[in-house]
Residue frames relative to the residue before (quaternion, step in Angstrom):
aa qw qx qy qz dx dy dz
M 1.0000 0.0000 0.0000 0.0000 0.00 0.00 0.00
E 0.3454 -0.6700 0.6114 0.2409 3.54 -1.07 0.80
F 0.0300 0.8177 -0.5698 0.0758 3.58 -0.55 1.15
R 0.0760 0.7964 -0.5932 0.0906 3.55 -0.73 1.12
S 0.0578 -0.7799 0.6231 0.0116 3.55 -0.88 1.01
V 0.5345 -0.5957 0.4903 0.3451 3.54 -1.23 0.51
A 0.4485 -0.6856 0.5040 0.2733 3.58 -0.90 0.93
R 0.0837 0.7951 -0.5921 0.1006 3.56 -0.71 1.09
E 0.5553 -0.5654 0.4837 0.3716 3.54 -1.28 0.40
S 0.6006 -0.5836 0.4062 0.3655 3.57 -1.14 0.58
S 0.6780 0.4806 -0.2811 0.4799 3.57 1.23 -0.48
A 0.4374 0.7236 -0.4472 0.2918 3.61 1.27 -0.12
F 0.5919 -0.5914 0.4160 0.3562 3.54 -1.13 0.66
Q 0.7275 0.3574 -0.2193 0.5430 3.58 0.88 -0.92
Q 0.0704 -0.8072 0.5860 -0.0057 3.54 -0.82 1.02
P 0.4445 -0.7028 0.4853 0.2700 3.60 -0.95 0.84
V 0.2940 -0.6766 0.6201 0.2670 3.51 -1.39 -0.05
S 0.5792 -0.6076 0.4165 0.3492 3.58 -1.22 0.25
A 0.6483 -0.5007 0.4003 0.4109 3.55 -1.31 0.30
A 0.6385 0.5288 -0.3279 0.4531 3.58 1.01 -0.79
E 0.6510 0.5089 -0.3211 0.4627 3.59 0.98 -0.76
I 0.6366 0.5130 -0.3303 0.4716 3.58 1.01 -0.76
Q 0.6262 0.5260 -0.3355 0.4675 3.59 0.99 -0.78
E 0.6749 0.4883 -0.2978 0.4663 3.60 0.94 -0.87
M 0.6416 0.5172 -0.3330 0.4583 3.59 0.98 -0.77
C 0.6756 0.4785 -0.2971 0.4758 3.58 0.93 -0.84
G 0.5972 0.5505 -0.3582 0.4603 3.57 1.13 -0.59
R 0.6550 0.4885 -0.3099 0.4861 3.57 1.01 -0.77
A 0.7024 0.4835 -0.2766 0.4430 3.59 0.92 -0.86
F 0.8352 0.2272 -0.0629 0.4969 3.59 0.88 -0.95
G 0.6832 -0.4568 0.2962 0.4867 3.58 1.23 0.00
A 0.6099 -0.6200 0.3638 0.3337 3.53 -1.04 0.87
G 0.6788 0.5202 -0.3010 0.4218 3.61 1.08 -0.57
V 0.4873 0.6798 -0.4426 0.3233 3.61 1.18 -0.18
R 0.1406 -0.7863 0.5962 0.0806 3.58 -1.03 0.75
V 0.3229 -0.7544 0.5446 0.1731 3.56 -0.58 1.20
T 0.2085 -0.7967 0.5586 0.0986 3.57 -0.87 0.97
S 0.8048 0.0400 0.0017 0.5922 3.59 1.18 -0.52
A 0.0499 0.7601 -0.6466 0.0408 3.55 -1.09 0.83
V 0.0248 0.8156 -0.5708 0.0918 3.56 -0.34 1.30
E 0.3539 -0.7425 0.5258 0.2169 3.58 -0.66 1.07
L 0.2725 -0.7414 0.5961 0.1438 3.55 -1.05 0.90
G 0.2768 -0.8336 0.4648 0.1121 3.56 -0.65 1.09
G 0.4254 0.7566 -0.4351 0.2393 3.59 1.20 0.11
G 0.7160 0.4552 -0.2592 0.4615 3.58 0.97 -0.81
M 0.3418 -0.7534 0.5316 0.1816 3.55 -1.30 0.31
Y 0.6918 0.4576 -0.2883 0.4784 3.60 1.22 0.17
N 0.7800 0.2270 -0.1299 0.5686 3.60 0.44 -1.16
T 0.3964 -0.6483 0.5812 0.2910 3.54 -1.33 0.29
T 0.0880 -0.8490 0.5197 -0.0366 3.56 -0.58 1.19
Y 0.0728 -0.7895 0.6093 0.0125 3.57 -0.96 0.96
R 0.2871 -0.6750 0.6429 0.2202 3.52 -1.24 0.60
V 0.0874 -0.8347 0.5428 -0.0298 3.56 -0.55 1.23
A 0.0867 -0.7573 0.6454 0.0501 3.53 -1.04 0.86
A 0.0030 0.8022 -0.5960 0.0351 3.57 -1.04 0.77
E 0.5772 -0.5707 0.4527 0.3690 3.53 -1.19 0.56
G 0.7715 0.3251 -0.2540 0.4843 3.54 -0.88 0.95
L 0.6426 0.4633 -0.3340 0.5108 3.59 1.22 -0.27
P 0.4775 -0.7123 0.4299 0.2825 3.61 -0.76 0.97
E 0.7995 0.0254 0.0032 0.6001 3.58 1.15 -0.53
P 0.6478 -0.5095 0.3681 0.4304 3.61 -1.18 0.31
V 0.2206 -0.7406 0.6182 0.1438 3.53 -1.29 0.44
I 0.4001 -0.6893 0.5501 0.2493 3.54 -1.32 0.29
L 0.1404 -0.7674 0.6235 0.0515 3.55 -0.82 1.08
R 0.0470 -0.7973 0.6016 -0.0127 3.57 -0.63 1.16
I 0.1166 -0.8031 0.5843 0.0042 3.53 -0.84 1.06
A 0.3863 -0.7485 0.4961 0.2105 3.56 -0.67 1.11
P 0.5861 -0.5338 0.4503 0.4109 3.58 -1.21 0.31
A 0.6020 -0.5345 0.4386 0.3994 3.55 -1.21 0.44
S 0.6491 -0.5675 0.3399 0.3757 3.58 -1.05 0.79
E 0.6888 0.5016 -0.2948 0.4324 3.57 0.92 -0.89
R 0.6495 0.5035 -0.3203 0.4711 3.60 1.23 -0.26
Q 0.6076 0.5894 -0.3486 0.4024 3.59 1.22 -0.32
F 0.4440 -0.6409 0.5526 0.2944 3.54 -1.10 0.74
T 0.6031 -0.5598 0.4207 0.3819 3.57 -1.16 0.55
S 0.6820 0.4898 -0.2830 0.4635 3.58 1.01 -0.80
E 0.7253 0.3484 -0.2274 0.5484 3.60 1.29 -0.11
R 0.2703 0.8183 -0.4756 0.1768 3.56 1.22 0.41
E 0.8778 -0.0310 -0.0035 0.4781 3.54 -0.98 1.01
L 0.0762 0.8329 -0.5404 0.0918 3.55 0.84 1.00
M 0.6269 0.5434 -0.3527 0.4328 3.59 1.00 -0.71
R 0.6473 0.4977 -0.3176 0.4820 3.58 1.03 -0.75
N 0.6130 0.5375 -0.3450 0.4651 3.58 1.10 -0.65
E 0.6453 0.5094 -0.3206 0.4705 3.58 0.97 -0.80
Y 0.6362 0.5288 -0.3235 0.4593 3.57 0.98 -0.83
A 0.6644 0.5020 -0.2969 0.4673 3.59 1.00 -0.85
T 0.6365 0.5566 -0.3178 0.4291 3.58 1.20 -0.52
V 0.4892 0.7147 -0.4188 0.2730 3.59 1.12 -0.59
P 0.6897 0.4805 -0.3275 0.4314 3.68 0.77 -0.80
Y 0.6746 0.4939 -0.2930 0.4637 3.59 1.22 -0.35
L 0.6308 0.5910 -0.3113 0.3949 3.58 1.26 -0.12
S 0.2740 0.7979 -0.5048 0.1830 3.58 1.15 0.41
T 0.6223 0.5662 -0.3501 0.4117 3.59 1.09 -0.64
V 0.7730 0.2342 -0.1444 0.5716 3.60 1.21 -0.41
A 0.2051 0.8447 -0.4788 0.1231 3.58 1.25 0.45
S 0.6675 0.5196 -0.3117 0.4327 3.58 0.99 -0.75
L 0.7017 0.4787 -0.2569 0.4609 3.58 1.23 -0.36
V 0.7087 0.4562 -0.2626 0.4697 3.60 1.12 -0.50
P 0.5559 -0.6095 0.4329 0.3634 3.61 -1.09 0.57
R 0.4431 -0.6652 0.5309 0.2816 3.56 -1.19 0.59
V 0.3896 -0.6867 0.5595 0.2521 3.57 -1.06 0.75
L 0.2000 -0.8051 0.5535 0.0743 3.56 -0.66 1.16
F 0.7825 -0.0994 0.0933 0.6076 3.56 1.12 -0.64
A 0.0329 -0.7820 0.6222 0.0150 3.57 -1.09 0.73
D 0.0509 -0.8030 0.5938 -0.0090 3.57 -1.00 0.82
W 0.0622 -0.7967 0.6012 0.0019 3.56 -0.59 1.22
S 0.4251 0.7466 -0.4418 0.2580 3.63 1.25 0.04
Q 0.1984 -0.8109 0.5139 0.1973 3.58 1.20 -0.67
E 0.3342 0.7514 -0.4916 0.2864 3.55 1.09 0.79
I 0.7063 0.4267 -0.2702 0.4960 3.60 0.93 -0.82
I 0.7504 -0.0412 0.0295 0.6590 3.54 1.05 -0.88
S 0.5138 -0.6621 0.4476 0.3119 3.59 -1.11 0.53
R 0.5814 0.5189 -0.3839 0.4953 3.55 0.92 1.04
D 0.5044 -0.6084 0.5086 0.3418 3.58 -1.19 0.54
W 0.0329 0.7984 -0.6012 0.0027 3.56 -1.17 0.53
V 0.1177 -0.7837 0.6090 0.0334 3.52 -1.23 0.59
V 0.2370 -0.7334 0.6177 0.1562 3.56 -1.20 0.63
Q 0.0526 -0.8110 0.5823 -0.0205 3.55 -0.82 1.05
S 0.5986 -0.5385 0.4407 0.3969 3.54 -1.28 0.31
H 0.4720 -0.6655 0.5116 0.2693 3.53 -1.23 0.58
L 0.2995 -0.7671 0.5415 0.1691 3.59 -0.59 1.12
T 0.4270 -0.6726 0.5365 0.2783 3.53 -1.07 0.73
G 0.5923 0.5874 -0.4190 0.3587 3.55 -1.20 0.40
V 0.4379 -0.6569 0.5586 0.2544 3.49 -1.45 -0.04
P 0.5527 -0.6010 0.4364 0.3779 3.62 -0.93 0.73
A 0.5580 -0.6503 0.4026 0.3221 3.57 -0.84 0.99
P 0.6330 0.5288 -0.3696 0.4278 3.67 0.89 -0.67
D 0.6917 0.4681 -0.2779 0.4745 3.59 1.16 -0.56
R 0.7594 0.4076 -0.1905 0.4700 3.58 1.14 -0.55
L 0.6161 0.6079 -0.3594 0.3489 3.59 0.95 -0.86
S 0.6598 0.5385 -0.3153 0.4187 3.59 0.95 -0.83
A 0.5760 0.5933 -0.3804 0.4142 3.60 1.22 -0.27
Y 0.6579 0.4918 -0.3043 0.4824 3.59 1.24 -0.34
E 0.5697 -0.5541 0.4747 0.3783 3.54 -1.24 0.46
R 0.6251 -0.6011 0.3455 0.3585 3.55 -0.99 0.85
P 0.6258 0.5435 -0.3757 0.4145 3.67 0.85 -0.68
L 0.6396 0.5355 -0.3293 0.4425 3.60 1.14 -0.60
W 0.5223 0.6414 -0.4130 0.3811 3.57 1.22 -0.32
R 0.5410 0.6307 -0.4039 0.3827 3.56 1.15 -0.53
G 0.6372 0.5340 -0.3218 0.4530 3.57 1.02 -0.76
F 0.6114 0.5477 -0.3403 0.4587 3.56 1.07 -0.75
F 0.7172 0.4489 -0.2663 0.4618 3.58 0.78 -1.02
A 0.5924 0.5429 -0.3697 0.4665 3.59 1.13 -0.53
Q 0.6386 0.5050 -0.3246 0.4813 3.60 1.01 -0.76
L 0.6388 0.5287 -0.3250 0.4548 3.57 1.00 -0.83
G 0.6344 0.5265 -0.3218 0.4656 3.58 1.05 -0.74
E 0.6646 0.5005 -0.3019 0.4655 3.56 0.98 -0.84
I 0.6433 0.5110 -0.3185 0.4728 3.60 1.00 -0.80
T 0.6547 0.5129 -0.3068 0.4628 3.57 0.94 -0.89
S 0.6246 0.5409 -0.3293 0.4571 3.56 1.01 -0.81
R 0.6461 0.5180 -0.3211 0.4595 3.58 0.99 -0.81
V 0.6532 0.5009 -0.3146 0.4727 3.58 0.96 -0.85
H 0.6974 0.4870 -0.2745 0.4484 3.58 0.87 -0.95
S 0.5802 0.5862 -0.3821 0.4167 3.61 1.20 -0.23
V 0.5877 0.5956 -0.3589 0.4135 3.59 1.26 -0.34
R 0.2755 -0.7756 0.5528 0.1302 3.57 -0.82 1.04
G 0.2150 -0.7765 0.5806 0.1171 3.55 -1.15 0.71
G 0.5230 -0.6624 0.4529 0.2873 3.53 -1.31 0.19
H 0.7728 0.1561 -0.1149 0.6043 3.57 1.29 -0.01
F 0.4506 -0.6284 0.5385 0.3348 3.56 -1.31 0.04
G 0.6608 0.4951 -0.3757 0.4209 3.56 -1.13 0.68
P 0.7804 -0.3173 0.2225 0.4908 3.61 -1.28 -0.10
V 0.6016 -0.5917 0.3925 0.3660 3.57 -1.04 0.77
A 0.7292 0.4168 -0.2318 0.4907 3.58 0.93 -0.91
G 0.5752 -0.5720 0.3777 0.4464 3.59 1.29 -0.10
P 0.4838 -0.0682 -0.8516 -0.1897 1.42 -2.46 0.32
G 0.3694 -0.7321 0.5338 0.2064 3.53 -1.13 0.72
F 0.1992 -0.7776 0.5898 0.0883 3.55 -1.16 0.68
P 0.5075 -0.6832 0.4326 0.2976 3.60 -1.03 0.72
T 0.7785 0.2125 -0.1223 0.5778 3.58 1.19 -0.48
W 0.5960 -0.5740 0.4281 0.3633 3.54 -1.23 0.49
S 0.6266 0.5444 -0.3520 0.4325 3.59 0.97 -0.76
S 0.6705 0.4950 -0.3171 0.4527 3.60 0.88 -0.85
A 0.6288 0.5208 -0.3362 0.4693 3.60 1.08 -0.65
V 0.6609 0.5020 -0.3046 0.4674 3.59 0.96 -0.86
F 0.6532 0.5071 -0.3224 0.4606 3.60 0.89 -0.88
A 0.6523 0.5170 -0.3179 0.4541 3.60 0.93 -0.88
S 0.6501 0.5175 -0.3138 0.4594 3.58 0.99 -0.83
L 0.6607 0.5054 -0.3066 0.4628 3.59 0.91 -0.90
H 0.6781 0.4822 -0.2972 0.4683 3.60 0.90 -0.88
S 0.6301 0.5317 -0.3337 0.4571 3.59 1.05 -0.73
I 0.6476 0.4989 -0.3110 0.4847 3.58 0.99 -0.85
A 0.6507 0.5159 -0.3161 0.4589 3.60 0.94 -0.87
D 0.6438 0.5163 -0.3217 0.4641 3.59 0.98 -0.79
D 0.6415 0.5146 -0.3185 0.4713 3.58 1.03 -0.78
L 0.6327 0.5265 -0.3273 0.4640 3.58 1.01 -0.81
S 0.6688 0.4949 -0.3004 0.4664 3.57 0.88 -0.92
A 0.6616 0.5080 -0.3041 0.4601 3.59 0.95 -0.86
S 0.6805 0.4676 -0.2750 0.4926 3.57 1.22 -0.52
G 0.5579 -0.6324 0.3731 0.3868 3.58 1.29 0.07
L 0.5508 0.6030 -0.3923 0.4233 3.57 1.24 0.37
D 0.5385 -0.6109 0.4761 0.3318 3.54 -1.18 0.61
A 0.1003 -0.8179 0.5664 0.0145 3.57 -0.72 1.10
A 0.3164 0.7938 -0.4804 0.1976 3.58 1.27 0.18
D 0.6630 0.5153 -0.3252 0.4348 3.60 0.94 -0.79
V 0.6444 0.5018 -0.3286 0.4743 3.60 0.99 -0.74
R 0.6474 0.5046 -0.3172 0.4750 3.59 1.00 -0.81
K 0.6255 0.5339 -0.3381 0.4577 3.58 1.06 -0.70
V 0.6249 0.5222 -0.3380 0.4718 3.58 1.01 -0.76
A 0.6399 0.5200 -0.3272 0.4616 3.59 0.94 -0.84
E 0.6481 0.5187 -0.3083 0.4646 3.57 1.01 -0.83
L 0.6828 0.4780 -0.2840 0.4741 3.58 0.90 -0.94
A 0.6459 0.5170 -0.3243 0.4586 3.57 1.00 -0.78
A 0.6363 0.5462 -0.3289 0.4344 3.57 1.03 -0.79
E 0.6049 0.5706 -0.3543 0.4277 3.58 1.14 -0.55
H 0.7763 0.2122 -0.1181 0.5816 3.58 1.21 -0.48
G 0.0975 0.8495 -0.5108 0.0890 3.54 0.98 0.87
E 0.5834 0.6010 -0.3734 0.3988 3.56 1.15 -0.56
V 0.5971 0.5519 -0.3689 0.4504 3.60 1.18 -0.48
L 0.6298 0.4998 -0.3246 0.4981 3.57 1.06 -0.70
D 0.7179 0.4664 -0.2607 0.4462 3.56 0.95 -0.83
E 0.3968 0.6488 -0.5113 0.4003 3.54 1.23 0.42
I 0.6037 0.4889 -0.3393 0.5305 3.56 1.31 -0.35
R 0.0502 -0.8550 0.5151 -0.0328 3.55 -0.20 1.30
E 0.7406 0.3692 -0.2135 0.5193 3.59 1.17 -0.46
P 0.3293 -0.7532 0.5295 0.2096 3.63 -0.52 1.09
R 0.0659 -0.7791 0.6232 0.0177 3.55 -0.87 1.01
L 0.5512 -0.6273 0.4398 0.3305 3.57 -1.15 0.60
L 0.1447 -0.7704 0.6184 0.0555 3.56 -0.88 1.03
T 0.5099 -0.6659 0.4518 0.3041 3.59 -0.98 0.80
G 0.3635 -0.7700 0.4514 0.2670 3.58 1.11 -0.66
D 0.8380 -0.0334 0.0791 0.5388 3.60 0.91 -0.83
L 0.3905 0.7486 -0.4718 0.2539 3.61 1.16 0.34
W 0.3087 0.6911 -0.6205 0.2050 3.53 -0.89 1.06
T 0.8115 -0.2936 0.1586 0.4797 3.59 -1.24 -0.11
V 0.6678 0.5325 -0.3222 0.4082 3.61 0.89 -0.88
N 0.7460 0.3707 -0.2188 0.5081 3.59 1.17 -0.40
T 0.5962 0.5157 -0.3942 0.4724 3.55 1.08 0.73
M 0.2778 -0.7261 0.6061 0.1680 3.53 -1.30 0.52
L 0.2152 -0.7782 0.5812 0.1019 3.55 -1.11 0.77
S 0.5876 -0.5330 0.4705 0.3865 3.53 -1.26 0.46
P 0.4491 -0.7325 0.4394 0.2620 3.62 -0.82 0.90
D 0.8209 0.2457 -0.0999 0.5057 3.60 1.10 -0.52
A 0.3976 0.7144 -0.4935 0.2966 3.62 1.17 0.27
P 0.5442 -0.6487 0.4188 0.3282 3.63 -1.02 0.70
E 0.7580 0.1308 -0.1156 0.6285 3.57 1.28 -0.23
P 0.6652 -0.5291 0.3188 0.4194 3.63 -1.10 0.48
V 0.0112 0.7720 -0.6340 0.0432 3.55 -0.89 1.02
I 0.3205 -0.7551 0.5421 0.1823 3.58 -0.60 1.14
T 0.1157 -0.8163 0.5654 0.0247 3.57 -0.71 1.13
G 0.8231 0.0785 -0.0297 0.5616 3.59 1.18 -0.27
V 0.1824 -0.7467 0.6320 0.0987 3.51 -1.31 0.53
L 0.1630 -0.8321 0.5297 0.0214 3.56 -0.75 1.11
D 0.8734 0.2450 -0.1018 0.4085 3.49 -1.48 0.14
L 0.2289 0.7577 -0.5692 0.2224 3.55 0.65 1.13
D 0.2640 0.8069 -0.4857 0.2081 3.57 0.78 1.04
R 0.6877 0.4483 -0.2870 0.4937 3.60 1.23 -0.19
T 0.2581 0.7961 -0.5068 0.2068 3.56 1.19 0.50
L 0.0491 0.7683 -0.6375 0.0303 3.52 -1.26 0.58
F 0.4061 -0.6641 0.5584 0.2868 3.53 -1.32 0.21
G 0.3553 0.7308 -0.5207 0.2619 3.55 -0.79 1.01
D 0.7525 -0.3119 0.2984 0.4974 3.53 -1.15 -0.77
P 0.4664 -0.6943 0.4627 0.2939 3.64 -0.60 1.02
A 0.6063 0.5755 -0.3565 0.4172 3.61 1.09 -0.64
A 0.6391 0.5345 -0.3215 0.4500 3.59 1.23 -0.38
D 0.4920 0.6912 -0.4232 0.3180 3.60 1.24 -0.17
W 0.5909 -0.5723 0.4441 0.3550 3.56 -1.16 0.68
T 0.6167 0.5692 -0.3404 0.4240 3.57 1.00 -0.80
I 0.6590 0.4963 -0.3061 0.4751 3.58 0.96 -0.87
R 0.6210 0.5433 -0.3343 0.4555 3.56 1.01 -0.80
M 0.7082 0.4574 -0.2646 0.4682 3.59 0.85 -0.95
A 0.6273 0.5454 -0.3429 0.4375 3.60 1.02 -0.73
G 0.7474 0.3916 -0.2173 0.4907 3.58 1.07 -0.67
A 0.4658 0.7309 -0.4146 0.2773 3.59 1.27 -0.04
K 0.8053 0.1001 -0.0313 0.5835 3.60 1.09 -0.66
Q 0.3687 -0.6959 0.5694 0.2356 3.54 -1.23 0.52
D 0.3780 0.6862 -0.5277 0.3283 3.56 0.41 1.25
E 0.8319 -0.1741 0.1109 0.5151 3.60 -1.04 -0.63
R 0.5920 0.6123 -0.3645 0.3766 3.57 1.13 -0.53
V 0.4831 0.6568 -0.4559 0.3570 3.63 1.17 -0.17
S 0.5641 0.6028 -0.3850 0.4126 3.60 1.20 -0.40
F 0.4563 0.6741 -0.4403 0.3790 3.58 1.26 -0.26
W 0.7076 0.4881 -0.2630 0.4380 3.57 0.91 -0.97
D 0.5315 0.6301 -0.4108 0.3895 3.59 1.21 -0.33
T 0.7802 0.3029 -0.1498 0.5264 3.59 1.05 -0.74
Y 0.6160 0.5170 -0.3572 0.4750 3.59 1.23 -0.18
S 0.4913 -0.5845 0.4593 0.4539 3.58 -0.03 -1.29
P 0.6225 -0.5464 0.3770 0.4146 3.60 -1.11 0.42
R 0.5336 -0.6150 0.4727 0.3370 3.56 -1.17 0.59
D 0.5703 -0.5810 0.4606 0.3534 3.55 -1.23 0.56
A 0.1678 -0.8244 0.5377 0.0549 3.59 -0.49 1.21
S 0.4429 0.7030 -0.4588 0.3148 3.60 1.23 0.11
S 0.6263 -0.5327 0.3991 0.4057 3.59 -1.22 0.33
A 0.6301 0.5222 -0.3349 0.4671 3.59 1.06 -0.70
G 0.6473 0.5161 -0.3155 0.4638 3.56 1.00 -0.81
A 0.6475 0.5113 -0.3164 0.4681 3.58 1.02 -0.80
W 0.6411 0.5163 -0.3240 0.4663 3.59 1.02 -0.77
R 0.6526 0.5017 -0.3166 0.4714 3.58 0.92 -0.87
A 0.6259 0.5540 -0.3406 0.4306 3.58 1.00 -0.81
L 0.6195 0.5328 -0.3436 0.4629 3.61 1.07 -0.66
V 0.6467 0.5046 -0.3155 0.4771 3.58 0.97 -0.83
Y 0.6586 0.5041 -0.3126 0.4631 3.59 0.95 -0.85
E 0.6392 0.5197 -0.3317 0.4598 3.58 1.00 -0.78
A 0.6219 0.5316 -0.3414 0.4627 3.58 1.03 -0.73
R 0.6387 0.5198 -0.3193 0.4689 3.56 0.99 -0.82
H 0.6458 0.5105 -0.3171 0.4709 3.59 0.96 -0.86
L 0.6807 0.4989 -0.2989 0.4454 3.58 0.87 -0.94
G 0.6185 0.5303 -0.3488 0.4632 3.59 1.05 -0.65
A 0.6671 0.4855 -0.2932 0.4831 3.57 0.98 -0.86
I 0.6179 0.5379 -0.3334 0.4666 3.58 1.06 -0.75
R 0.6332 0.5350 -0.3314 0.4506 3.58 0.98 -0.84
L 0.6422 0.5227 -0.3177 0.4621 3.57 0.97 -0.84
E 0.6821 0.4850 -0.2981 0.4590 3.57 0.87 -0.93
R 0.6455 0.5113 -0.3257 0.4646 3.59 0.97 -0.80
H 0.6215 0.5250 -0.3382 0.4730 3.57 1.04 -0.72
R 0.6518 0.5194 -0.3113 0.4565 3.58 0.93 -0.88
L 0.7153 0.4368 -0.2404 0.4896 3.58 1.07 -0.77
G 0.5030 -0.6773 0.4126 0.3437 3.59 1.26 -0.01
N 0.4396 0.6923 -0.4514 0.3517 3.57 1.21 0.48
A 0.1516 -0.8411 0.5146 0.0693 3.59 0.31 1.27
E 0.6410 0.5237 -0.3318 0.4525 3.59 0.98 -0.80
G 0.6577 0.5091 -0.3060 0.4632 3.57 0.98 -0.82
V 0.5985 0.5525 -0.3527 0.4605 3.57 1.09 -0.70
Q 0.6805 0.4857 -0.2934 0.4636 3.58 0.87 -0.93
E 0.6177 0.5450 -0.3447 0.4500 3.59 1.03 -0.73
S 0.6228 0.5603 -0.3470 0.4217 3.57 1.04 -0.71
Y 0.6194 0.5423 -0.3505 0.4466 3.60 1.10 -0.61
V 0.6266 0.5243 -0.3319 0.4716 3.57 1.06 -0.75
S 0.6854 0.4886 -0.2856 0.4582 3.58 0.84 -1.00
L 0.6977 0.4620 -0.2865 0.4665 3.58 0.90 -0.88
G 0.5696 0.5898 -0.3781 0.4298 3.57 1.15 -0.54
K 0.6384 0.5229 -0.3156 0.4684 3.56 1.06 -0.76
I 0.6309 0.5296 -0.3261 0.4639 3.56 1.07 -0.73
V 0.6412 0.5255 -0.3193 0.4591 3.55 0.96 -0.91
S 0.6564 0.5104 -0.3094 0.4614 3.58 0.94 -0.89
A 0.6690 0.5039 -0.3013 0.4558 3.58 0.97 -0.83
L 0.6797 0.4822 -0.2885 0.4714 3.61 1.05 -0.74
A 0.6541 0.5498 -0.3140 0.4140 3.55 1.06 -0.78
């Protein structure tokens, strides 16, 4: 077997598995007689450990994704792979763009981590391909992203909160739970979480504004350029795939990471709104957007801490301080 893993420190969040373990996992997924010929770790993601695997008898390579060990997961990011698996039945509107689940194993018998095998999407990661196009052509990319996001947001759910649960009867209760979970993770990591807790307190004073959102809609959770694939040879950007929908939840579409990123700069990404819909310009919508930004910044702080980005962690306190002042 050709076996290649990304070189990492033993203390790194993402940890490899062995060639023997990959052979055993593929044997469980495809039958004991399968023989893996190649397993190459892909280094693009920052959460799961991912390998492109080829085996005799399989018509094409597959993607093996392995979740972090349970003890390494933040409470606010618990069992994201299982959440993504639970989301599959809700993704019919974008079925042609997402990988198919070929096998999933939560038993933790082979390794003490969840893992899933998915189909291999054609295309090139957008971060590697988009820069090859002239900037004016990027508008088409963001317009496609807006249309895809609109399709996802059209899906209705039966509760608020993560797709796999826990579910909440109101949007405010889901938002408060998320903020407190992030704050608890920050405190457990030795970081000051007072600002996140303050946002939760201020938001609770006006929970009725959050509860103006009465219909749970599906949110992508993490869709942006880094989680899209592009055609390798099209004359202009064409999105051929969407990856890593593991942070999905049901709630207010305005709370989605995609919406946050689409509104972050006034550049080519403004074309996103041409195919999505205008942002909510009401005072209630603006207030909710501040709460959502605080939630994003708390999660960003956790990720930066995990990556050892001390400067980025400190920057998050400045940004969140402005949110607290605006809400107060």
